[in-house]
C-alpha positions as CSV (number, residue, x, y, z in Angstrom):
1,M,0.0,0.0,0.0
2,I,1.4,3.4,-1.0
3,T,1.9,5.9,1.7
4,D,0.7,9.6,1.6
5,T,4.4,10.7,1.4
6,Q,5.1,8.4,-1.5
7,K,1.9,9.5,-3.2
8,S,2.9,13.2,-2.8
9,R,6.3,12.5,-4.2
10,L,4.9,10.7,-7.3
11,I,2.4,13.5,-8.0
12,S,5.0,16.3,-7.6
13,S,7.4,14.5,-9.9
14,I,4.9,14.7,-12.8
15,R,5.3,18.0,-14.7
16,A,2.2,20.0,-15.6
17,I,2.4,21.8,-19.0
18,P,-0.5,24.3,-19.5
19,D,-2.0,24.9,-22.9
20,F,-0.3,22.0,-24.6
21,P,-0.7,20.7,-27.3
22,R,-3.4,23.4,-27.6
23,K,-4.9,26.1,-25.5
24,G,-7.1,24.9,-22.7
25,I,-5.3,21.5,-22.2
26,L,-3.2,20.8,-19.1
27,F,-0.6,18.2,-20.3
28,R,0.8,15.8,-17.7
29,D,4.4,14.9,-18.6
30,V,5.5,11.7,-16.9
31,T,9.0,11.7,-18.4
32,T,10.3,13.7,-15.3
33,M,9.1,10.8,-13.1
34,L,10.5,8.1,-15.5
35,K,14.0,9.6,-15.0
36,Q,13.8,8.8,-11.2
37,P,14.3,4.9,-10.9
38,E,12.9,4.8,-7.3
39,L,9.7,6.6,-8.3
40,L,9.3,4.6,-11.5
41,A,9.6,1.4,-9.5
42,L,7.0,2.7,-7.0
43,A,4.6,3.7,-9.8
44,V,4.9,0.3,-11.6
45,D,4.5,-1.7,-8.5
46,E,1.5,0.3,-7.4
47,T,-0.2,0.0,-10.8
48,A,0.6,-3.7,-11.0
49,G,-0.7,-4.3,-7.5
50,H,-4.0,-2.6,-8.3
51,Y,-4.7,-4.9,-11.2
52,R,-3.3,-7.9,-9.5
53,D,-5.6,-7.5,-6.6
54,A,-8.5,-6.8,-8.9
55,G,-7.8,-9.9,-10.9
56,K,-7.4,-12.1,-7.8
57,A,-10.7,-10.8,-6.4
58,A,-12.4,-11.8,-9.7
59,T,-10.7,-15.1,-10.4
60,G,-8.9,-16.2,-7.3
61,W,-5.6,-16.1,-9.2
62,P,-2.7,-15.9,-8.4
63,P,-2.9,-18.1,-5.3
64,S,-1.6,-16.7,-2.1
65,G,2.2,-16.9,-1.8
66,K,2.9,-17.5,-5.5
67,Y,6.0,-15.6,-6.6
68,S,5.3,-12.8,-9.0
69,P,8.2,-10.8,-10.3
70,S,7.9,-7.0,-10.5
71,F,10.0,-4.0,-11.4
72,T,12.6,-2.6,-9.0
73,C,14.9,0.3,-9.2
74,N,17.5,-1.9,-10.8
75,G,15.2,-2.9,-13.7
76,M,12.9,-5.7,-14.4
77,Q,13.3,-8.9,-12.4
78,I,13.6,-12.2,-14.2
79,G,10.2,-13.7,-15.0
80,P,8.9,-17.1,-16.2
81,H,8.3,-15.9,-19.7
82,M,11.7,-14.5,-20.4
83,K,13.8,-16.5,-22.8
84,M,16.7,-18.1,-20.9
85,A,19.2,-16.7,-23.4
86,E,17.9,-13.2,-22.5
87,V,18.4,-14.0,-18.8
88,I,22.1,-14.6,-19.4
89,H,22.5,-11.5,-21.6
90,L,20.9,-9.6,-18.7
91,N,23.4,-11.0,-16.1
92,Y,26.1,-13.5,-17.2
93,H,27.1,-14.1,-13.5
94,L,24.0,-16.3,-13.3
95,L,25.6,-19.0,-15.4
96,P,27.0,-21.0,-12.4
97,I,23.6,-20.7,-10.7
98,L,21.9,-22.4,-13.7
99,S,24.4,-25.3,-13.6
100,R,23.4,-26.0,-10.0
101,F,19.9,-26.5,-11.2
102,G,21.1,-28.9,-13.9
103,L,20.4,-26.4,-16.7
104,H,23.0,-26.3,-19.4
105,L,23.8,-24.2,-22.5
106,G,21.8,-24.8,-25.7
107,F,18.6,-23.1,-24.5
108,G,17.3,-22.3,-28.0
109,E,14.3,-20.1,-27.8
110,K,12.9,-21.7,-24.7
111,T,11.7,-19.6,-21.8
112,V,12.6,-19.9,-18.2
113,E,9.3,-21.7,-17.5
114,Q,9.7,-24.1,-20.4
115,L,13.2,-25.1,-19.4
116,C,12.1,-25.6,-15.7
117,Q,9.2,-27.8,-16.8
118,Q,11.5,-29.8,-19.0
119,Q,13.9,-30.4,-16.1
120,H,11.1,-30.9,-13.6
121,L,12.1,-27.9,-11.6
122,D,9.9,-25.7,-9.4
123,V,9.8,-22.6,-11.6
124,N,8.9,-20.3,-8.6
125,F,11.8,-21.5,-6.5
126,F,14.2,-21.1,-9.5
127,L,13.0,-17.5,-10.0
128,V,13.4,-16.6,-6.4
129,I,17.0,-17.9,-6.3
130,V,18.1,-16.3,-9.6
131,N,16.5,-12.9,-8.7
132,A,18.1,-13.0,-5.3
133,Y,21.5,-13.3,-7.1
134,H,20.6,-10.9,-9.8
135,D,19.4,-8.0,-7.6
136,K,21.1,-7.6,-4.2
137,N,18.2,-5.5,-3.0
138,F,15.8,-8.3,-3.8
139,F,15.4,-10.9,-1.0
140,P,11.9,-12.5,-0.9
141,Q,12.4,-14.1,2.6
142,R,8.6,-14.7,2.9
143,H,8.5,-16.6,-0.4
144,L,11.6,-18.7,0.3
145,K,10.2,-19.7,3.7
146,G,7.2,-21.2,1.9
147,F,9.4,-23.8,0.1
148,P,10.1,-27.2,1.6
149,L,13.6,-27.7,3.1
150,K,14.3,-30.4,0.5
151,L,14.4,-27.8,-2.3
152,L,16.4,-25.3,-0.3
153,I,19.0,-27.7,1.0
154,S,19.4,-29.4,-2.3
155,Y,20.3,-26.1,-3.8
156,L,22.7,-25.3,-1.0
157,R,24.4,-28.7,-1.4
158,K,24.9,-28.1,-5.1
159,S,26.5,-24.8,-4.2
160,H,28.9,-26.6,-1.9
161,E,29.8,-29.0,-4.6
162,Y,30.4,-26.1,-7.0
163,F,32.7,-24.3,-4.5
164,L,34.8,-27.4,-3.7
165,S,34.8,-29.2,-7.1
166,V,34.9,-26.3,-9.6
167,K,35.8,-22.9,-8.1
168,I,38.5,-23.8,-5.6
169,P,40.4,-26.2,-8.1
170,H,40.2,-23.4,-10.7
171,I,41.8,-20.8,-8.4
172,R,44.4,-23.3,-7.2
173,Q,45.4,-23.9,-10.9
174,L,45.8,-20.2,-11.4
175,L,48.1,-20.0,-8.4
176,I,50.2,-22.9,-9.8
177,Q,50.4,-21.1,-13.2
178,L,51.5,-17.9,-11.4
179,S,54.2,-19.7,-9.5
180,S,55.6,-21.5,-12.5
181,G,55.7,-18.6,-15.0
182,G,58.6,-16.1,-15.4
183,E,61.7,-15.5,-13.4
184,I,60.9,-15.0,-9.8
185,T,63.6,-13.7,-7.5
186,D,61.6,-13.4,-4.4
187,T,59.5,-16.5,-3.8
188,E,58.5,-15.7,-0.2
189,P,55.2,-13.8,-1.1
190,L,54.0,-16.7,-3.3
191,R,54.9,-19.2,-0.6
192,L,52.8,-17.2,1.8
193,I,49.9,-16.9,-0.6
194,H,49.9,-20.7,-1.3
195,G,50.0,-21.4,2.4
196,F,47.2,-19.0,3.2
197,F,45.1,-20.4,0.4
198,D,45.6,-24.0,1.5
199,A,44.6,-23.0,5.1
200,Y,41.5,-21.2,3.8
201,C,40.5,-24.2,1.6
202,S,40.8,-26.5,4.6
203,E,38.7,-24.2,6.7
204,L,36.0,-23.9,4.0
205,S,35.9,-27.7,3.6
206,D,35.5,-28.1,7.4
207,H,32.7,-25.5,7.4
208,I,30.9,-27.3,4.5
209,R,31.4,-30.7,6.1
210,R,29.8,-29.6,9.4
211,E,26.8,-28.2,7.5
212,E,26.4,-31.4,5.4
213,E,26.9,-33.9,8.2
214,K,25.3,-32.1,11.2
215,V,23.2,-29.0,10.3
216,Y,21.2,-30.2,7.3
217,P,20.3,-33.6,8.7
218,Y,19.2,-31.9,11.9
219,A,17.0,-29.5,9.9
220,F,15.4,-32.4,8.0
221,L,14.6,-34.1,11.3
222,V,13.0,-31.0,12.8
223,E,10.9,-30.5,9.6
224,E,9.8,-34.1,9.6
225,T,8.7,-33.9,13.2
226,F,7.0,-30.6,12.7
227,L,5.0,-31.8,9.7
228,A,4.0,-35.0,11.6
229,G,2.4,-32.7,14.2
230,T,3.5,-34.9,17.2
231,P,6.6,-33.9,19.1
232,D,9.1,-36.7,19.2
233,P,10.8,-36.8,22.7
234,Q,14.2,-37.6,21.2
235,I,13.9,-34.7,18.8
236,I,12.8,-32.4,21.6
237,L,15.9,-33.5,23.5
238,Q,18.1,-32.8,20.5
239,I,16.6,-29.3,20.1
240,E,17.4,-28.6,23.7
241,E,21.0,-29.9,23.4
242,Y,21.8,-28.4,20.0
243,S,19.5,-26.0,18.3
244,M,19.6,-23.8,15.2
245,E,20.5,-20.9,17.6
246,D,23.7,-22.7,18.5
247,Y,24.5,-23.2,14.8
248,E,23.8,-19.5,14.2
249,S,26.2,-18.4,17.0
250,E,29.0,-20.6,15.6
251,H,28.3,-19.9,11.9
252,D,31.8,-18.6,11.1
253,N,32.0,-16.2,8.2
254,V,34.6,-18.1,6.0
255,E,34.2,-15.6,3.1
256,D,35.9,-12.9,5.3
257,K,39.2,-14.8,5.0
258,L,39.2,-14.2,1.3
259,N,39.6,-10.5,1.9
260,D,42.9,-11.1,3.6
261,L,44.1,-13.2,0.7
262,Q,43.0,-10.6,-1.8
263,N,45.0,-7.9,0.2
264,I,48.1,-10.0,0.3
265,I,48.0,-10.4,-3.5
266,L,47.2,-6.7,-4.1
267,K,50.0,-5.5,-1.8
268,Y,52.8,-8.0,-1.8
269,L,53.0,-9.8,-5.2
270,P,56.3,-9.4,-7.0
271,P,56.0,-7.0,-10.0
272,T,57.9,-9.5,-12.2
273,L,54.9,-11.8,-12.3
274,D,52.4,-12.1,-15.2
275,M,50.0,-9.2,-14.4
276,N,47.2,-10.5,-16.6
277,L,47.3,-13.8,-14.7
278,C,47.3,-11.9,-11.4
279,H,44.2,-9.9,-12.5
280,T,42.5,-13.1,-13.5
281,L,43.3,-14.7,-10.1
282,L,42.0,-11.6,-8.3
283,T,38.8,-11.5,-10.3
284,E,38.1,-15.2,-9.5
285,L,38.7,-14.6,-5.8
286,F,36.3,-11.6,-5.8
287,R,33.7,-13.7,-7.6
288,L,34.1,-16.5,-5.1
289,E,33.7,-14.0,-2.3
290,T,30.5,-12.6,-3.8
291,D,29.1,-16.1,-4.3
292,L,29.9,-17.1,-0.8
293,N,28.3,-14.0,0.6
294,D,25.1,-14.7,-1.4
295,H,25.2,-18.3,-0.2
296,A,25.5,-17.3,3.4
297,R,22.7,-14.8,3.0
298,I,20.3,-17.6,2.0
299,E,21.4,-19.7,4.9
300,D,21.2,-17.0,7.5
301,K,18.0,-15.3,6.3
302,V,16.0,-18.3,5.2
303,L,17.3,-21.7,6.4
304,V,18.0,-20.6,10.0
305,P,14.7,-18.6,10.6
306,K,12.7,-21.4,9.0
307,V,14.1,-24.1,11.2
308,K,14.0,-21.9,14.3
309,M,10.3,-21.3,13.7
310,M,9.6,-25.1,13.6
311,E,11.8,-25.6,16.7
312,K,9.8,-23.0,18.6
313,A,6.5,-24.6,17.6
314,L,7.6,-28.1,18.7
315,L,8.9,-26.8,22.0
316,E,5.6,-25.0,22.6
317,K,3.6,-28.2,21.9
318,K,5.8,-30.1,24.3
319,G,5.0,-27.6,27.0
320,R,1.3,-28.0,26.7
């Protein structure tokens, strides 16, 4: 619902031109509003909301909770009827995300919805994930909480696989290339970088292993008990001994360590090294950092609150 302040800003942003195109006509020029992304987004969302509500009242569609992309100040969000090739033209950084859903190149003219149906994917879940990566201001926490944990954790696990099997080996190979090329008189900085990277990889692997072996199975147990409607005494005991709140408090931010590695490369690499290769290495490290941040955002803002909500409901039932 638009506020009075927002309404006033919208109205004042539309220029009034008297006696145009002929005398006696007051022309409303909306181009002044179109030049302001925030107001454009507000106008589009409010107009779409009006007709969406009217259509729902008449037809009952769309059902409550169904994801419906809209405009934001960053442009149009990715929707089900966009061609997948257009999605990649819009944001090529989404390519690794598609591979986690089992979607590969060779889209042809197929839309997002058609490809999701072909791969038996939940199109609404896919859209929420890709839009969350595409637009950092977009985070539909309410929608993501409506999806079963199976979908969410399956995606998170594929992300883990990508980090460990694709991204980390690629960065390691770049480091090896950097060490083997050219005449290096001072090898100490490279030795430090290799040691720091190895330590980081070990820490990341431990972090992922703990989530895979402890946190995700626990989340599934909580959901299963919650859906059954009858609190299992053993699960209640487990919640009391180790809950999602404990996981949240010890959820170390492994992506922060990448910042230290980036700084070492930026500040201490010998100038005799292949600078193009150094730039490629840094770019890959920054991309990994961004990907890990997005991954952690989904865990912290969706997985954790969803499981905590079910834990609370089970503990309340136990107390009755």
